[in-house]
N, C-alpha and C positions, 0 to 999 in steps of 0.2 A: 620678437615678443618680450624677451628678457630686457631689452633696452627700454621699451615702453614701461615695463614694471619698475625700472630704476628711476626713470625721469618723472613719472607722474607724482610719486611722493616728494621728490626733490622740488618740483615745481610748486607743490602745495606748501612746503616749508618756506620757500623763497617768497611766495605770495603773502603768507602770513607775516613774514618779517617786514615786507614792504608796507603792509597795512598797519602793522604795529608802529612803524616809524612815522607814518603819515598822521598818526593819532597823537603824536607828542604835543604836550601843552606845557609851556614854560610856567612853572609854579614853584611855590615854597611849601614845605611840610615841616612844621615845628616839632622837634623831638621833646624838648623841655625848656623851661625858663625858671631860673633861680635868681636870687638877689645878686649873685656874683657873676653868673654865666648864663648865656642863652645859646641853644644849639638848634640848627635846622638844616634841612637838605634843600638845595635849590636845583631844579632841573631847568637847564637852558637848552631849548631845542636848537637844532641846526639852523644857523642864521637868525636865531631868536635873540631877543633883548628884554631886559627889565625896564620898566618905566623909570623916569628920573626919581631919585631918592637920595637920602643921606643916612649916615650912621653916626651915632653919638659916642661910639666907643671903638677901640681897636678890635680887629678880627683876625682869626686864622682860618684860611680856607684849605681844604684837603680834597683834591679832585679824585674821582673814581676812574677817570680816563685821562690820557694825555690830551692836551688841547691848547687852545689859545683864546683868551678873552681880551677884549678891548674895553677899557674904562674910558668913557667919553664924558667929559665934564661940560656943564652947560656953558662955560665961558669959551668953548671951542677947542680947548686943549684935550689931549687924550694920552693914554698910557697903555701899552701892550703888556699883558702878563702871560708868559708861557706857563703852561700847567704840566706838571709831570705826575703821572698816576701815583696816588698814595703819598705824595710829598707835600708837607705843609708849607704854606706861604703866609707870611705875616703882612697884614695890611694895617698901617698906623691910623690912629684916630684922626690925625690932621688931614689925610686924604679922604676919609669917609665923611668929614664935615662938609666937603664941597659937593654941591648938587651934581649927581652923575647918573649914568646908566651903564649897565654891563651888557656887552654885545658878544655873542658867541661867534668867533671866527674859525672854529675848529673844522668845519665841514661835516660834523656829526653832532648828535646830542651829547651833552655832558651833564654830569651830576657833581655837585660840590657839597661837601659837608662844611658848614660854616659854624665856627665857635666864636661868639661875641663875648669879649671880656669886659665886664662892667666895672 
């Protein structure tokens, strides 16, 4: 009886977590935009990707989780970026100008704080 009392709540928590994960949607949430800087959070779901896009400025990304993203350029080349939780990475303007998509290879959802330097 005590075993059932322990496992029923645990099962409910695990079921909720699985449901929450399956509801992930890759998206962007803008925090602010100023004449010099723009900041947003990008959520990349497990195995998710952003559509092809470009950036006209340099950026700094700060991941909330460890992970890996692949930058796939339309010309067929790609670059792997390992992400370390709370550690900023600089992405130069020259790379952002090339048409590319970001692909989450982490095996889990990741959130990135992006700061665009205008």
